[in-house]
Every structure is written in C-alpha cells, then in structure tokens.
Residue, then its C-alpha position, 0 to 999 in steps of 0.5 A: x852883137x849886130x846892132x852898135x847904138x853908142x861907143x863908150x871910150x873909157x880912160x883915165x887921168x894921166x900922171x900929169x893930170x894927176x900932178x896938176x890935181x895935186x899941186x893945182x897947177x902944171x907950173x907948181x908941180x914943175x917946181x915941186x919936181x924940179x926941186x926933187x931933182x925930177x923934169x916935168x917933161x917925161x910927164x908931159x910927153x906921157x900925157x901928150x901922147x895919151x891924149x893924142x890916141x884919144x883924139x885918134x880913136x874918137x876920129x875912128x868913131x863913124x859919124x852916124x854913131x854916138x859916143x860917150x867918154x867915161x873916166x876910170x873913177x866914174x865907172x861905178x856910176x855910169x849906166x852902160x846899155x846892151x847895145x854899147x861897144x865899149x873901147x878902152x884905152x890905156x894899160x892893162x889896169x884900166x881893162x881890170x878896172x872896167x871889168x866888173x862893170x860890164x855884162x855881155x857888152x863887147x870891150x875893144x882894148x886899146x894900147x895908146x902907147x906901145x912904147x911906154x905900155x907893155x899892154x899885154x891885155x890891150x890888143x889893138x892900135x888907135x888906128x885899127x878901131x874903125x875896122x873893128x867896129x865895122x866888124x862888130x856892127x856887121x857880126x864879123x867879129x871874134x870874142x874870147x871869153x875871160x873868165x872871173x874868180x869868185x870868192x863866195x865867204x859863208x855862202x852869203x858875200x861874193x867878191x868878183x875878180x878878173x885878175x885875182x883874189x887875195x885872201x889874208x889880212x887887211x894890213x898884210x901881216x901874218x894871217x892864220x887860217x885852214x885851207x882845204x884843197x881836195x883831200x888835203x888839209x892844213x893849217x897855215x900862218x902866212x903873209x896871204x894867199x893869191x889866187x889868180x886867173x888867166x888874166x891875172x897870170x900876166x900881173x902879179x901872179x907873174x911876179x910870184x911865179x917867178x919868185x916861187x920858180x926860182x926858190x925851188x929851181x932845185x927841187x921838184x917841179x911846181x905848179x907854177x912852172x906854167x900859167x894859164x892863159x887868159x880864156x883858161x877856165x883854171x885858177x892858180x894859188x900860192x901862199x905868200x911867205x908860208x911859216x912853219x910851226x908846231x901847228x902850222x904847215x907849208x905843204x900846201x903852197x901852190x895849186x891850180x883849180x879847176x871847175x868842180x874842185x874849189x879851194x876852201x879858207x877857214x879864217x883863224x883869225x879873231x879880228x883883221x881878216x880880210x879878202x879883196x880883188x884886183x888890188x882894190x883893197x877899199x872894196x873888200x870885206x871882213x874874213x874873221x874866225x869862223x868865216x869861210x870862203x870858197x874860192x873857185x872859177x866863176x860863171x861871168x865873163x868879159x866879152x873881149x873883141x879880139 
C-alpha cells in the first residue's frame, strides 16, 4: 500500500464517559461513586491520559492527509476505504472489536497508556505514529497477517472470530453435543468449547490454559502447555468443565486444529445451543439438535503493521 488517502482513528469511550452517560453528569457520577466508598479520581486520570494520547496521535498525522475518527459502537456502520490506514488506539479489546470490519487495509495499533494497559496486541506509542505513517506511505512498512477462526454452521452460516469461538449454550450451563476430531469421536456434556486463534491466546484462552495446566501438572503433558503465536495458522481448543457420565466422556478435552484437520461439533440440544465469537454474545447464532459446526483456520486475515 503505497498511497494512503485517509487516516482513520478508532477510539472507545473512557470509563468516565460511560459513567457520565449513565448518570448524565460527572457531578452525579461522582456522588454515586462516593456514596459507595469509591473515588472518581482514577476515572478522571484514565480519561485525561486517553484523551492526551488521542490528541498526540492526531498531531502525528501529516497535514496533507485527511483523517476521520470512529467510535467503537459506530464500527458496524462505518465505511472504510481501500486506501485507508487505520490507527486503533486503546486496549487489545478495541483491536478485536475492529478486526471484523476491515478488509485489506493496514492496521496500526497504539497503546495509549502502557502504565495501565497491558496492550499485548498494541505495538506502538502515540509518538511513533508519524514515522509509521511515513513507512506505509512509502511502502517500506512490514505487515504481519493475523488469521481468523471460522465456524461454518450446516454449510450455510458463518461466524468469524479474530480471538475465539465459543460453542455451547447462551446461558453457559451444561451443553450436550458430539465432538469429532481426526479419527476420535466423543459425546460430551460440558460448559462449552472454546476454540482460540494465536491472537486469542493472549486473552481468555491464556487464563483457561493456566487452569488446565494446573489441573494436569502431575499428569501427561497437555495440548495447552504452549500456545500459538498471533500469526500462527493453528488453533487450540479446550472443553470447559467436561462432565463424565455413562453416556458422555472426558478424553477429548484439548487439541490443536491445523489446516486440513477441522474440529466438528454436532449439537444434541433441543434448544438453547449457541455459538458466538470474540465475546460478542449479541451477534451469535443458534445451534440446536441436528446442527453441525465445522471449526477451521479461516482464509481471512487482519494486516497489522509491525
């Protein structure tokens, strides 16, 4: 991408702004917090740091480039252009929110405040933005391709995830299904199945892996002893709280999905079955008895500037 026509800055509301929206004014929010033994000061400090970072990002944009700002909640309706360079400034979750709405546009990730945000996926500081824009404009930039996980339901409906896919029930109570992986087939009852990309391995899956590793520390090595990196064309899955019974097993609880070897899960629930991605329950799909989902590494990528 040698010609950048526009910079798009992707932002999110701060917690202070969300409090103000909920309570109408900062003063009202302050009163509510103090009545509950909390101070509004940490919210103010976080808000100030984020707005200062956004102002610095905007200052870094060359004068001959146009720019737009889009809030997280407006991403579904925002029209990205082919020659956009997208600058996402915030925590890792904001990058995940953005990923579904971009095509081949390069994405520059910015951590606005490393003192409070771990930012595993957010590579640059606000002060580095100008140099990275120049690299993209001149074609000297480097890109890493971060793959999606794809869930194909009944060969008709598709859900994409840059972090993970959850297969189970919407209410997270016990789900019944049949799992097929390679030559292994098992009927299971569990709290659901998480299938994660390398990007997702920095989030929910990392916590689950730590738990599984602790439970299996004195047993044979489990499939989650190491997790794929963000660019890996490999997925990992784990079954949450599998329950053994005369008709359900617990032998197929972790594994690695590679190209050509998908994970297939068939619902055995009359109702309540549900599949969603990246923690966005509202945009999931029903998955009830007789419905089959095939989980594989997708042929879709996010292009992150490095």
